[in-house]
PyMOL commands that place a pseudoatom at each C-alpha (Angstrom):
pseudoatom trace, name=CA, resn=MET, resi=1, chain=A, elem=C, hetatm=0, pos=[-61.365, 47.612, 28.120]
pseudoatom trace, name=CA, resn=ALA, resi=2, chain=A, elem=C, hetatm=0, pos=[-63.994, 44.993, 27.196]
pseudoatom trace, name=CA, resn=LYS, resi=3, chain=A, elem=C, hetatm=0, pos=[-62.979, 41.321, 26.808]
pseudoatom trace, name=CA, resn=VAL, resi=4, chain=A, elem=C, hetatm=0, pos=[-62.524, 39.947, 23.688]
pseudoatom trace, name=CA, resn=LYS, resi=5, chain=A, elem=C, hetatm=0, pos=[-65.125, 37.106, 22.735]
pseudoatom trace, name=CA, resn=SER, resi=6, chain=A, elem=C, hetatm=0, pos=[-64.011, 35.433, 19.364]
pseudoatom trace, name=CA, resn=LEU, resi=7, chain=A, elem=C, hetatm=0, pos=[-61.235, 35.209, 17.186]
pseudoatom trace, name=CA, resn=ALA, resi=8, chain=A, elem=C, hetatm=0, pos=[-62.905, 37.198, 14.835]
pseudoatom trace, name=CA, resn=GLU, resi=9, chain=A, elem=C, hetatm=0, pos=[-63.716, 40.690, 17.448]
pseudoatom trace, name=CA, resn=LEU, resi=10, chain=A, elem=C, hetatm=0, pos=[-59.231, 39.986, 18.037]
pseudoatom trace, name=CA, resn=LYS, resi=11, chain=A, elem=C, hetatm=0, pos=[-59.001, 40.419, 14.196]
pseudoatom trace, name=CA, resn=ALA, resi=12, chain=A, elem=C, hetatm=0, pos=[-61.455, 43.371, 13.997]
pseudoatom trace, name=CA, resn=MET, resi=13, chain=A, elem=C, hetatm=0, pos=[-59.358, 44.978, 16.691]
pseudoatom trace, name=CA, resn=ARG, resi=14, chain=A, elem=C, hetatm=0, pos=[-55.807, 44.444, 14.798]
pseudoatom trace, name=CA, resn=GLU, resi=15, chain=A, elem=C, hetatm=0, pos=[-57.323, 45.288, 11.950]
pseudoatom trace, name=CA, resn=LYS, resi=16, chain=A, elem=C, hetatm=0, pos=[-58.192, 49.112, 13.306]
pseudoatom trace, name=CA, resn=LEU, resi=17, chain=A, elem=C, hetatm=0, pos=[-55.078, 49.091, 15.604]
pseudoatom trace, name=CA, resn=GLN, resi=18, chain=A, elem=C, hetatm=0, pos=[-53.205, 48.038, 12.337]
pseudoatom trace, name=CA, resn=SER, resi=19, chain=A, elem=C, hetatm=0, pos=[-54.697, 51.101, 10.073]
pseudoatom trace, name=CA, resn=THR, resi=20, chain=A, elem=C, hetatm=0, pos=[-53.731, 53.449, 12.754]
pseudoatom trace, name=CA, resn=LEU, resi=21, chain=A, elem=C, hetatm=0, pos=[-50.131, 52.562, 12.425]
pseudoatom trace, name=CA, resn=ASP, resi=22, chain=A, elem=C, hetatm=0, pos=[-50.219, 52.446, 9.203]
pseudoatom trace, name=CA, resn=LEU, resi=23, chain=A, elem=C, hetatm=0, pos=[-50.831, 56.052, 8.600]
pseudoatom trace, name=CA, resn=ARG, resi=24, chain=A, elem=C, hetatm=0, pos=[-47.526, 56.801, 10.330]
pseudoatom trace, name=CA, resn=GLU, resi=25, chain=A, elem=C, hetatm=0, pos=[-45.850, 54.165, 8.716]
pseudoatom trace, name=CA, resn=LYS, resi=26, chain=A, elem=C, hetatm=0, pos=[-46.964, 54.489, 5.282]
pseudoatom trace, name=CA, resn=SER, resi=27, chain=A, elem=C, hetatm=0, pos=[-46.798, 58.309, 4.915]
pseudoatom trace, name=CA, resn=ASN, resi=28, chain=A, elem=C, hetatm=0, pos=[-44.550, 59.591, 2.617]
pseudoatom trace, name=CA, resn=ASP, resi=29, chain=A, elem=C, hetatm=0, pos=[-43.274, 62.458, 5.113]
pseudoatom trace, name=CA, resn=PRO, resi=30, chain=A, elem=C, hetatm=0, pos=[-44.500, 60.720, 8.914]
pseudoatom trace, name=CA, resn=ASP, resi=31, chain=A, elem=C, hetatm=0, pos=[-42.435, 63.852, 10.334]
pseudoatom trace, name=CA, resn=SER, resi=32, chain=A, elem=C, hetatm=0, pos=[-45.130, 65.762, 8.857]
pseudoatom trace, name=CA, resn=LEU, resi=33, chain=A, elem=C, hetatm=0, pos=[-47.977, 64.592, 10.724]
pseudoatom trace, name=CA, resn=VAL, resi=34, chain=A, elem=C, hetatm=0, pos=[-49.528, 65.965, 13.688]
pseudoatom trace, name=CA, resn=GLN, resi=35, chain=A, elem=C, hetatm=0, pos=[-47.547, 64.752, 16.480]
pseudoatom trace, name=CA, resn=ILE, resi=36, chain=A, elem=C, hetatm=0, pos=[-49.943, 64.727, 19.892]
pseudoatom trace, name=CA, resn=LYS, resi=37, chain=A, elem=C, hetatm=0, pos=[-47.656, 63.465, 23.266]
pseudoatom trace, name=CA, resn=VAL, resi=38, chain=A, elem=C, hetatm=0, pos=[-49.529, 63.073, 26.338]
pseudoatom trace, name=CA, resn=ALA, resi=39, chain=A, elem=C, hetatm=0, pos=[-47.653, 62.653, 29.484]
pseudoatom trace, name=CA, resn=MET, resi=40, chain=A, elem=C, hetatm=0, pos=[-48.527, 59.407, 31.175]
pseudoatom trace, name=CA, resn=ALA, resi=41, chain=A, elem=C, hetatm=0, pos=[-46.494, 59.489, 34.099]
pseudoatom trace, name=CA, resn=THR, resi=42, chain=A, elem=C, hetatm=0, pos=[-48.268, 58.226, 37.112]
pseudoatom trace, name=CA, resn=CYS, resi=43, chain=A, elem=C, hetatm=0, pos=[-49.613, 61.869, 38.174]
pseudoatom trace, name=CA, resn=GLY, resi=44, chain=A, elem=C, hetatm=0, pos=[-50.603, 62.261, 34.298]
pseudoatom trace, name=CA, resn=ILE, resi=45, chain=A, elem=C, hetatm=0, pos=[-52.896, 58.851, 34.401]
pseudoatom trace, name=CA, resn=ALA, resi=46, chain=A, elem=C, hetatm=0, pos=[-53.850, 59.896, 37.911]
pseudoatom trace, name=CA, resn=ALA, resi=47, chain=A, elem=C, hetatm=0, pos=[-55.263, 63.384, 36.366]
pseudoatom trace, name=CA, resn=GLY, resi=48, chain=A, elem=C, hetatm=0, pos=[-57.275, 61.437, 33.824]
pseudoatom trace, name=CA, resn=ALA, resi=49, chain=A, elem=C, hetatm=0, pos=[-55.096, 61.407, 30.653]
pseudoatom trace, name=CA, resn=LYS, resi=50, chain=A, elem=C, hetatm=0, pos=[-55.880, 57.812, 29.898]
pseudoatom trace, name=CA, resn=GLN, resi=51, chain=A, elem=C, hetatm=0, pos=[-59.149, 58.485, 29.668]
pseudoatom trace, name=CA, resn=VAL, resi=52, chain=A, elem=C, hetatm=0, pos=[-58.917, 61.565, 27.151]
pseudoatom trace, name=CA, resn=MET, resi=53, chain=A, elem=C, hetatm=0, pos=[-56.055, 60.635, 25.267]
pseudoatom trace, name=CA, resn=GLU, resi=54, chain=A, elem=C, hetatm=0, pos=[-58.358, 57.457, 24.130]
pseudoatom trace, name=CA, resn=HIS, resi=55, chain=A, elem=C, hetatm=0, pos=[-61.162, 60.153, 23.807]
pseudoatom trace, name=CA, resn=MET, resi=56, chain=A, elem=C, hetatm=0, pos=[-58.676, 62.330, 21.634]
pseudoatom trace, name=CA, resn=MET, resi=57, chain=A, elem=C, hetatm=0, pos=[-57.949, 59.499, 19.626]
pseudoatom trace, name=CA, resn=GLU, resi=58, chain=A, elem=C, hetatm=0, pos=[-61.469, 58.075, 18.751]
pseudoatom trace, name=CA, resn=LYS, resi=59, chain=A, elem=C, hetatm=0, pos=[-62.250, 61.880, 17.788]
pseudoatom trace, name=CA, resn=ALA, resi=60, chain=A, elem=C, hetatm=0, pos=[-58.943, 62.678, 15.583]
pseudoatom trace, name=CA, resn=ASP, resi=61, chain=A, elem=C, hetatm=0, pos=[-60.162, 59.479, 14.005]
pseudoatom trace, name=CA, resn=GLU, resi=62, chain=A, elem=C, hetatm=0, pos=[-64.221, 60.288, 13.657]
pseudoatom trace, name=CA, resn=LEU, resi=63, chain=A, elem=C, hetatm=0, pos=[-62.455, 63.663, 11.880]
pseudoatom trace, name=CA, resn=LYS, resi=64, chain=A, elem=C, hetatm=0, pos=[-60.089, 62.073, 10.033]
pseudoatom trace, name=CA, resn=LEU, resi=65, chain=A, elem=C, hetatm=0, pos=[-57.060, 63.787, 11.226]
pseudoatom trace, name=CA, resn=GLY, resi=66, chain=A, elem=C, hetatm=0, pos=[-53.364, 62.507, 10.467]
pseudoatom trace, name=CA, resn=ILE, resi=67, chain=A, elem=C, hetatm=0, pos=[-52.252, 62.470, 14.087]
pseudoatom trace, name=CA, resn=VAL, resi=68, chain=A, elem=C, hetatm=0, pos=[-50.047, 60.560, 15.864]
pseudoatom trace, name=CA, resn=PHE, resi=69, chain=A, elem=C, hetatm=0, pos=[-50.318, 59.998, 19.156]
pseudoatom trace, name=CA, resn=THR, resi=70, chain=A, elem=C, hetatm=0, pos=[-47.646, 59.016, 21.747]
pseudoatom trace, name=CA, resn=GLN, resi=71, chain=A, elem=C, hetatm=0, pos=[-47.043, 58.544, 25.486]
pseudoatom trace, name=CA, resn=THR, resi=72, chain=A, elem=C, hetatm=0, pos=[-44.769, 60.382, 27.381]
pseudoatom trace, name=CA, resn=GLY, resi=73, chain=A, elem=C, hetatm=0, pos=[-43.236, 60.464, 30.791]
pseudoatom trace, name=CA, resn=CYS, resi=74, chain=A, elem=C, hetatm=0, pos=[-43.843, 63.490, 32.226]
pseudoatom trace, name=CA, resn=MET, resi=75, chain=A, elem=C, hetatm=0, pos=[-43.279, 66.235, 30.285]
pseudoatom trace, name=CA, resn=GLY, resi=76, chain=A, elem=C, hetatm=0, pos=[-43.938, 69.517, 31.537]
pseudoatom trace, name=CA, resn=TYR, resi=77, chain=A, elem=C, hetatm=0, pos=[-46.776, 72.112, 31.659]
pseudoatom trace, name=CA, resn=VAL, resi=78, chain=A, elem=C, hetatm=0, pos=[-47.761, 72.565, 28.065]
pseudoatom trace, name=CA, resn=PHE, resi=79, chain=A, elem=C, hetatm=0, pos=[-51.904, 71.807, 27.820]
pseudoatom trace, name=CA, resn=GLY, resi=80, chain=A, elem=C, hetatm=0, pos=[-53.010, 71.277, 31.631]
pseudoatom trace, name=CA, resn=HIS, resi=81, chain=A, elem=C, hetatm=0, pos=[-56.483, 70.936, 32.812]
pseudoatom trace, name=CA, resn=VAL, resi=82, chain=A, elem=C, hetatm=0, pos=[-57.699, 68.732, 29.744]
pseudoatom trace, name=CA, resn=ASP, resi=83, chain=A, elem=C, hetatm=0, pos=[-60.749, 67.267, 29.504]
pseudoatom trace, name=CA, resn=ASN, resi=84, chain=A, elem=C, hetatm=0, pos=[-63.170, 65.597, 26.693]
pseudoatom trace, name=CA, resn=ASN, resi=85, chain=A, elem=C, hetatm=0, pos=[-64.564, 68.887, 25.986]
pseudoatom trace, name=CA, resn=ARG, resi=86, chain=A, elem=C, hetatm=0, pos=[-61.070, 70.620, 25.628]
pseudoatom trace, name=CA, resn=ALA, resi=87, chain=A, elem=C, hetatm=0, pos=[-59.370, 67.528, 23.933]
pseudoatom trace, name=CA, resn=ASP, resi=88, chain=A, elem=C, hetatm=0, pos=[-62.311, 68.352, 21.493]
pseudoatom trace, name=CA, resn=GLU, resi=89, chain=A, elem=C, hetatm=0, pos=[-61.391, 71.717, 21.535]
pseudoatom trace, name=CA, resn=ILE, resi=90, chain=A, elem=C, hetatm=0, pos=[-57.605, 71.253, 21.085]
pseudoatom trace, name=CA, resn=LEU, resi=91, chain=A, elem=C, hetatm=0, pos=[-58.293, 69.218, 18.092]
pseudoatom trace, name=CA, resn=THR, resi=92, chain=A, elem=C, hetatm=0, pos=[-60.743, 71.423, 16.245]
pseudoatom trace, name=CA, resn=LYS, resi=93, chain=A, elem=C, hetatm=0, pos=[-59.312, 74.414, 17.127]
pseudoatom trace, name=CA, resn=TYR, resi=94, chain=A, elem=C, hetatm=0, pos=[-55.572, 74.559, 17.524]
pseudoatom trace, name=CA, resn=VAL, resi=95, chain=A, elem=C, hetatm=0, pos=[-54.811, 71.246, 15.265]
pseudoatom trace, name=CA, resn=MET, resi=96, chain=A, elem=C, hetatm=0, pos=[-57.639, 71.713, 12.453]
pseudoatom trace, name=CA, resn=ASN, resi=97, chain=A, elem=C, hetatm=0, pos=[-57.171, 75.904, 12.633]
pseudoatom trace, name=CA, resn=ASN, resi=98, chain=A, elem=C, hetatm=0, pos=[-54.041, 76.764, 14.045]
pseudoatom trace, name=CA, resn=GLU, resi=99, chain=A, elem=C, hetatm=0, pos=[-56.055, 78.950, 16.570]
pseudoatom trace, name=CA, resn=MET, resi=100, chain=A, elem=C, hetatm=0, pos=[-54.886, 78.744, 20.122]
pseudoatom trace, name=CA, resn=VAL, resi=101, chain=A, elem=C, hetatm=0, pos=[-57.259, 77.628, 22.732]
pseudoatom trace, name=CA, resn=GLU, resi=102, chain=A, elem=C, hetatm=0, pos=[-58.764, 79.416, 25.377]
pseudoatom trace, name=CA, resn=GLY, resi=103, chain=A, elem=C, hetatm=0, pos=[-57.142, 78.841, 29.030]
pseudoatom trace, name=CA, resn=VAL, resi=104, chain=A, elem=C, hetatm=0, pos=[-55.259, 76.043, 28.360]
pseudoatom trace, name=CA, resn=ILE, resi=105, chain=A, elem=C, hetatm=0, pos=[-51.725, 76.909, 27.221]
pseudoatom trace, name=CA, resn=PRO, resi=106, chain=A, elem=C, hetatm=0, pos=[-49.976, 78.994, 29.772]
pseudoatom trace, name=CA, resn=VAL, resi=107, chain=A, elem=C, hetatm=0, pos=[-49.483, 82.587, 29.877]
pseudoatom trace, name=CA, resn=ASN, resi=108, chain=A, elem=C, hetatm=0, pos=[-45.491, 82.332, 29.603]
pseudoatom trace, name=CA, resn=TYR, resi=109, chain=A, elem=C, hetatm=0, pos=[-45.783, 80.343, 26.548]
pseudoatom trace, name=CA, resn=GLU, resi=110, chain=A, elem=C, hetatm=0, pos=[-45.411, 82.941, 23.905]
pseudoatom trace, name=CA, resn=THR, resi=111, chain=A, elem=C, hetatm=0, pos=[-44.843, 80.186, 20.732]
pseudoatom trace, name=CA, resn=ILE, resi=112, chain=A, elem=C, hetatm=0, pos=[-46.003, 76.389, 21.142]
for i in range(1, 112): cmd.bond("trace and resi %d" % i, "trace and resi %d" % (i + 1))
show_as sticks, trace
zoom trace
């Protein structure tokens, strides 16, 4: 993360973050929003979850998707081996079009 060099930069960052929070807080039905939970226990962080989550948040904002991202501890295996390309695929195929994403959902899951 880059250093904040001025009060104006800090205010701009605050406004950007506030607009993200407003999506959930000001929604008429926040539970109807897509919620993506990212496992951020030490194993997830070591596997690159932090960078992928940041990428997904930026991509979701770019696509203007109403998504709430939440950090969790270890939550077991749902989507695995997710990199930035897979993150894009999850957002554009699974979230936007309700399509299964090949190779990232374990075979033993019949529903999500």
